[in-house]
MMTF fields as JSON, N, C-alpha, C and O atoms, coordinates in Angstrom:
{
  "mmtfVersion": "1.0.0",
  "mmtfProducer": "UNKNOWN",
  "numBonds": 219,
  "numAtoms": 220,
  "numGroups": 55,
  "numChains": 1,
  "numModels": 1,
  "chainsPerModel": [1],
  "groupsPerChain": [55],
  "chainIdList": ["A"],
  "bondAtomList": [4, 2, 8, 6, 12, 10, 16, 14, 20, 18, 24, 22, 28, 26, 32, 30, 36, 34, 40, 38, 44, 42, 48, 46, 52, 50, 56, 54, 60, 58, 64, 62, 68, 66, 72, 70, 76, 74, 80, 78, 84, 82, 88, 86, 92, 90, 96, 94, 100, 98, 104, 102, 108, 106, 112, 110, 116, 114, 120, 118, 124, 122, 128, 126, 132, 130, 136, 134, 140, 138, 144, 142, 148, 146, 152, 150, 156, 154, 160, 158, 164, 162, 168, 166, 172, 170, 176, 174, 180, 178, 184, 182, 188, 186, 192, 190, 196, 194, 200, 198, 204, 202, 208, 206, 212, 210, 216, 214],
  "bondOrderList": [1, 1, 1, 1, 1, 1, 1, 1, 1, 1, 1, 1, 1, 1, 1, 1, 1, 1, 1, 1, 1, 1, 1, 1, 1, 1, 1, 1, 1, 1, 1, 1, 1, 1, 1, 1, 1, 1, 1, 1, 1, 1, 1, 1, 1, 1, 1, 1, 1, 1, 1, 1, 1, 1],
  "groupList": [{"groupName": "MET", "atomNameList": ["N", "CA", "C", "O"], "elementList": ["N", "C", "C", "O"], "formalChargeList": [0, 0, 0, 0], "bondAtomList": [1, 0, 2, 1, 3, 2], "bondOrderList": [1, 1, 2], "singleLetterCode": "M", "chemCompType": "L-PEPTIDE LINKING"}, {"groupName": "THR", "atomNameList": ["N", "CA", "C", "O"], "elementList": ["N", "C", "C", "O"], "formalChargeList": [0, 0, 0, 0], "bondAtomList": [1, 0, 2, 1, 3, 2], "bondOrderList": [1, 1, 2], "singleLetterCode": "T", "chemCompType": "L-PEPTIDE LINKING"}, {"groupName": "HIS", "atomNameList": ["N", "CA", "C", "O"], "elementList": ["N", "C", "C", "O"], "formalChargeList": [0, 0, 0, 0], "bondAtomList": [1, 0, 2, 1, 3, 2], "bondOrderList": [1, 1, 2], "singleLetterCode": "H", "chemCompType": "L-PEPTIDE LINKING"}, {"groupName": "GLY", "atomNameList": ["N", "CA", "C", "O"], "elementList": ["N", "C", "C", "O"], "formalChargeList": [0, 0, 0, 0], "bondAtomList": [1, 0, 2, 1, 3, 2], "bondOrderList": [1, 1, 2], "singleLetterCode": "G", "chemCompType": "PEPTIDE LINKING"}, {"groupName": "ASP", "atomNameList": ["N", "CA", "C", "O"], "elementList": ["N", "C", "C", "O"], "formalChargeList": [0, 0, 0, 0], "bondAtomList": [1, 0, 2, 1, 3, 2], "bondOrderList": [1, 1, 2], "singleLetterCode": "D", "chemCompType": "L-PEPTIDE LINKING"}, {"groupName": "SER", "atomNameList": ["N", "CA", "C", "O"], "elementList": ["N", "C", "C", "O"], "formalChargeList": [0, 0, 0, 0], "bondAtomList": [1, 0, 2, 1, 3, 2], "bondOrderList": [1, 1, 2], "singleLetterCode": "S", "chemCompType": "L-PEPTIDE LINKING"}, {"groupName": "LEU", "atomNameList": ["N", "CA", "C", "O"], "elementList": ["N", "C", "C", "O"], "formalChargeList": [0, 0, 0, 0], "bondAtomList": [1, 0, 2, 1, 3, 2], "bondOrderList": [1, 1, 2], "singleLetterCode": "L", "chemCompType": "L-PEPTIDE LINKING"}, {"groupName": "GLU", "atomNameList": ["N", "CA", "C", "O"], "elementList": ["N", "C", "C", "O"], "formalChargeList": [0, 0, 0, 0], "bondAtomList": [1, 0, 2, 1, 3, 2], "bondOrderList": [1, 1, 2], "singleLetterCode": "E", "chemCompType": "L-PEPTIDE LINKING"}, {"groupName": "ILE", "atomNameList": ["N", "CA", "C", "O"], "elementList": ["N", "C", "C", "O"], "formalChargeList": [0, 0, 0, 0], "bondAtomList": [1, 0, 2, 1, 3, 2], "bondOrderList": [1, 1, 2], "singleLetterCode": "I", "chemCompType": "L-PEPTIDE LINKING"}, {"groupName": "GLN", "atomNameList": ["N", "CA", "C", "O"], "elementList": ["N", "C", "C", "O"], "formalChargeList": [0, 0, 0, 0], "bondAtomList": [1, 0, 2, 1, 3, 2], "bondOrderList": [1, 1, 2], "singleLetterCode": "Q", "chemCompType": "L-PEPTIDE LINKING"}, {"groupName": "LYS", "atomNameList": ["N", "CA", "C", "O"], "elementList": ["N", "C", "C", "O"], "formalChargeList": [0, 0, 0, 0], "bondAtomList": [1, 0, 2, 1, 3, 2], "bondOrderList": [1, 1, 2], "singleLetterCode": "K", "chemCompType": "L-PEPTIDE LINKING"}, {"groupName": "ARG", "atomNameList": ["N", "CA", "C", "O"], "elementList": ["N", "C", "C", "O"], "formalChargeList": [0, 0, 0, 0], "bondAtomList": [1, 0, 2, 1, 3, 2], "bondOrderList": [1, 1, 2], "singleLetterCode": "R", "chemCompType": "L-PEPTIDE LINKING"}, {"groupName": "PRO", "atomNameList": ["N", "CA", "C", "O"], "elementList": ["N", "C", "C", "O"], "formalChargeList": [0, 0, 0, 0], "bondAtomList": [1, 0, 2, 1, 3, 2], "bondOrderList": [1, 1, 2], "singleLetterCode": "P", "chemCompType": "L-PEPTIDE LINKING"}, {"groupName": "PHE", "atomNameList": ["N", "CA", "C", "O"], "elementList": ["N", "C", "C", "O"], "formalChargeList": [0, 0, 0, 0], "bondAtomList": [1, 0, 2, 1, 3, 2], "bondOrderList": [1, 1, 2], "singleLetterCode": "F", "chemCompType": "L-PEPTIDE LINKING"}, {"groupName": "VAL", "atomNameList": ["N", "CA", "C", "O"], "elementList": ["N", "C", "C", "O"], "formalChargeList": [0, 0, 0, 0], "bondAtomList": [1, 0, 2, 1, 3, 2], "bondOrderList": [1, 1, 2], "singleLetterCode": "V", "chemCompType": "L-PEPTIDE LINKING"}, {"groupName": "ALA", "atomNameList": ["N", "CA", "C", "O"], "elementList": ["N", "C", "C", "O"], "formalChargeList": [0, 0, 0, 0], "bondAtomList": [1, 0, 2, 1, 3, 2], "bondOrderList": [1, 1, 2], "singleLetterCode": "A", "chemCompType": "L-PEPTIDE LINKING"}],
  "groupTypeList": [0, 1, 1, 2, 3, 4, 5, 6, 7, 4, 8, 9, 10, 11, 12, 1, 6, 10, 12, 8, 6, 7, 0, 3, 8, 13, 4, 11, 13, 14, 7, 6, 3, 11, 8, 5, 3, 12, 3, 1, 8, 1, 5, 8, 11, 7, 15, 5, 3, 10, 10, 13, 15, 10, 10],
  "groupIdList": [1, 2, 3, 4, 5, 6, 7, 8, 9, 10, 11, 12, 13, 14, 15, 16, 17, 18, 19, 20, 21, 22, 23, 24, 25, 26, 27, 28, 29, 30, 31, 32, 33, 34, 35, 36, 37, 38, 39, 40, 41, 42, 43, 44, 45, 46, 47, 48, 49, 50, 51, 52, 53, 54, 55],
  "secStructList": [7, 7, 7, 7, 7, 1, 1, 2, 2, 2, 2, 2, 6, 7, 6, 6, 6, 2, 2, 2, 2, 2, 6, 6, 7, 7, 1, 3, 3, 3, 3, 3, 3, 7, 6, 6, 1, 6, 6, 3, 3, 3, 3, 3, 3, 3, 6, 6, 1, 7, 5, 7, 7, 7, 7],
  "xCoordList": [-4.279, -3.597, -2.676, -2.081, -2.557, -1.598, -0.693, -1.071, 0.501, 1.443, 2.362, 2.493, 2.978, 3.859, 5.29, 5.55, 6.215, 7.618, 8.472, 7.967, 9.768, 10.703, 10.979, 11.312, 10.841, 11.11, 10.514, 10.113, 10.463, 10.003, 10.936, 10.491, 12.215, 13.193, 12.947, 13.08, 12.591, 12.269, 11.067, 11.081, 10.056, 8.837, 9.103, 8.55, 9.944, 10.255, 10.962, 10.917, 11.606, 12.346, 11.477, 11.917, 10.273, 9.427, 8.913, 8.364, 9.096, 8.702, 7.225, 6.888, 6.352, 4.92, 4.527, 3.545, 5.27, 4.93, 5.721, 5.256, 6.887, 7.757, 7.042, 7.135, 6.335, 5.654, 4.589, 4.427, 3.877, 2.833, 3.465, 2.955, 4.569, 5.25, 5.862, 5.854, 6.387, 6.996, 5.965, 6.325, 4.7, 3.637, 3.344, 2.705, 3.801, 3.582, 2.151, 1.688, 1.462, 0.058, -0.102, -1.092, 0.855, 0.729, 1.404, 2.497, 0.749, 1.287, 2.172, 3.138, 1.838, 2.603, 2.49, 1.62, 3.399, 3.441, 3.45, 4.146, 2.693, 2.633, 3.255, 2.795, 4.311, 4.971, 4.456, 4.412, 4.07, 3.533, 4.482, 5.227, 4.449, 5.256, 4.435, 3.209, 5.114, 4.432, 4.983, 4.734, 5.723, 6.395, 5.431, 5.776, 4.245, 3.222, 1.973, 0.859, 2.172, 1.061, 0.936, 1.466, 0.244, 0.085, -0.52, -1.446, 0.016, -0.524, 0.031, -0.514, 1.096, 1.729, 2.409, 3.191, 2.119, 2.756, 4.201, 4.463, 5.142, 6.552, 7.093, 8.017, 6.535, 6.918, 5.91, 5.162, 5.916, 5.115, 6.1, 6.894, 6.043, 6.99, 6.269, 5.147, 6.931, 6.443, 6.641, 7.313, 6.061, 6.207, 7.669, 8.023, 8.514, 9.944, 10.667, 11.802, 10.005, 10.612, 11.132, 11.498, 11.171, 11.654, 10.648, 9.441, 11.152, 10.281, 9.74, 10.456, 8.437, 7.844, 8.455, 8.678, 8.718, 9.215, 8.084, 6.967, 8.358, 7.34, 7.14, 8.09, 5.892, 5.585, 5.506, 5.257],
  "yCoordList": [-1.666, -1.777, -0.58, -0.129, -0.072, 0.996, 0.571, -0.217, 1.11, 0.906, 2.118, 2.841, 2.329, 3.476, 3.003, 1.999, 3.734, 3.407, 4.52, 5.464, 4.408, 5.422, 5.261, 6.232, 4.031, 3.755, 2.387, 1.628, 2.09, 0.767, -0.306, -1.377, -0.01, -0.967, -1.259, -2.401, -0.237, -0.397, -1.328, -2.22, -1.125, -1.927, -3.377, -4.304, -3.568, -4.92, -5.761, -6.99, -5.131, -5.84, -6.23, -6.998, -5.72, -5.989, -7.436, -7.89, -8.147, -9.561, -9.814, -10.841, -8.902, -9.121, -8.833, -9.39, -7.979, -7.616, -8.399, -8.572, -8.866, -9.553, -10.699, -10.764, -11.603, -12.695, -12.187, -12.746, -11.147, -10.586, -10.016, -10.222, -9.303, -8.716, -9.795, -9.667, -10.85, -11.937, -12.708, -13.339, -12.67, -13.338, -12.626, -13.198, -11.405, -10.666, -10.193, -10.069, -9.935, -9.527, -8.128, -7.85, -7.258, -5.86, -5.58, -6.08, -4.776, -4.383, -3.153, -3.005, -2.27, -1.034, -0.496, -0.884, 0.409, 1.057, 2.564, 3.066, 3.271, 4.727, 5.269, 4.978, 6.063, 6.671, 8.092, 8.878, 8.398, 9.721, 10.491, 9.909, 11.798, 12.681, 13.895, 13.893, 14.919, 16.147, 17.387, 18.504, 17.21, 18.333, 19.451, 20.628, 19.1, 20.097, 19.901, 20.185, 19.416, 19.101, 17.6, 16.846, 17.153, 15.719, 14.997, 15.493, 13.834, 13.014, 13.331, 12.865, 14.107, 14.413, 13.152, 12.526, 12.776, 11.603, 11.954, 12.886, 11.2, 11.443, 10.487, 10.839, 9.282, 8.345, 7.215, 6.941, 6.573, 5.375, 4.314, 4.548, 3.154, 2.08, 0.832, 0.538, 0.115, -1.183, -2.177, -1.87, -3.348, -4.377, -4.714, -5.086, -4.589, -4.876, -3.801, -4.002, -2.653, -1.541, -0.463, 0.623, -0.753, 0.224, 1.372, 1.141, 2.603, 3.763, 3.86, 3.616, 4.228, 4.495, 5.795, 6.734, 5.841, 7.075, 8.049, 7.655, 9.324, 10.361, 10.548, 10.481, 10.784, 11.002, 12.457, 12.84],
  "zCoordList": [-14.944, -13.681, -13.538, -14.517, -12.349, -12.07, -10.931, -10.065, -10.959, -9.872, -9.828, -10.816, -8.717, -8.545, -8.375, -7.713, -8.979, -8.846, -9.398, -10.005, -9.186, -9.679, -11.172, -11.852, -11.681, -13.092, -13.442, -12.559, -14.727, -15.159, -14.608, -14.197, -14.606, -14.084, -12.604, -12.164, -11.846, -10.43, -10.265, -9.417, -11.056, -10.967, -11.377, -10.785, -12.384, -12.862, -11.803, -11.865, -10.845, -9.798, -8.606, -7.75, -8.537, -7.371, -7.394, -8.398, -6.288, -6.241, -6.551, -7.141, -6.164, -6.411, -7.854, -8.345, -8.538, -9.915, -10.952, -12.078, -10.596, -11.548, -12.287, -13.512, -11.594, -12.316, -13.296, -14.381, -12.919, -13.784, -15.048, -16.149, -14.892, -16.044, -16.934, -18.158, -16.33, -17.101, -17.923, -18.917, -17.532, -18.295, -19.617, -20.5, -19.754, -20.991, -21.193, -22.327, -20.112, -20.163, -20.753, -21.43, -20.502, -20.894, -22.23, -22.498, -23.066, -24.369, -24.263, -25.012, -23.327, -23.18, -21.771, -20.991, -21.476, -20.173, -20.387, -21.269, -19.597, -19.666, -18.389, -17.285, -18.559, -17.408, -17.239, -18.186, -16.015, -15.708, -14.819, -14.031, -14.95, -14.111, -13.728, -13.836, -13.285, -12.847, -13.536, -13.084, -14.618, -15.256, -15.664, -15.563, -16.119, -16.482, -15.635, -16.074, -14.422, -13.528, -13.37, -14.186, -12.334, -12.078, -13.283, -13.924, -13.569, -14.652, -16.022, -17.022, -16.101, -17.388, -17.917, -17.202, -19.153, -19.751, -20.08, -20.84, -19.501, -19.776, -20.827, -21.56, -20.914, -21.971, -22.054, -21.115, -23.203, -23.431, -23.895, -24.806, -23.267, -23.585, -24.073, -23.658, -24.952, -25.399, -24.247, -23.263, -24.378, -23.351, -23.083, -21.964, -24.089, -23.946, -23.14, -22.707, -22.938, -22.219, -23.149, -22.698, -24.456, -25.429, -25.548, -25.632, -25.555, -25.68, -27.105, -28.076, -27.208, -28.502, -29.025, -28.261, -30.307, -30.921, -31.1, -31.435, -30.881, -31.092, -32.587, -33.368, -32.973, -34.393, -34.692, -35.835]
}
């Protein structure tokens, strides 16, 4: 599933997405930006919202 928003926090507040997120269906979230062109991965987050540490 994809959705657009300013941040994970922004998406979590949306009435249509909030129930889906509360069900815990997703294991992780991938945030994209445009820093090196469209689709650049800016962060990967766990379901809790915590950012994965870079290895």
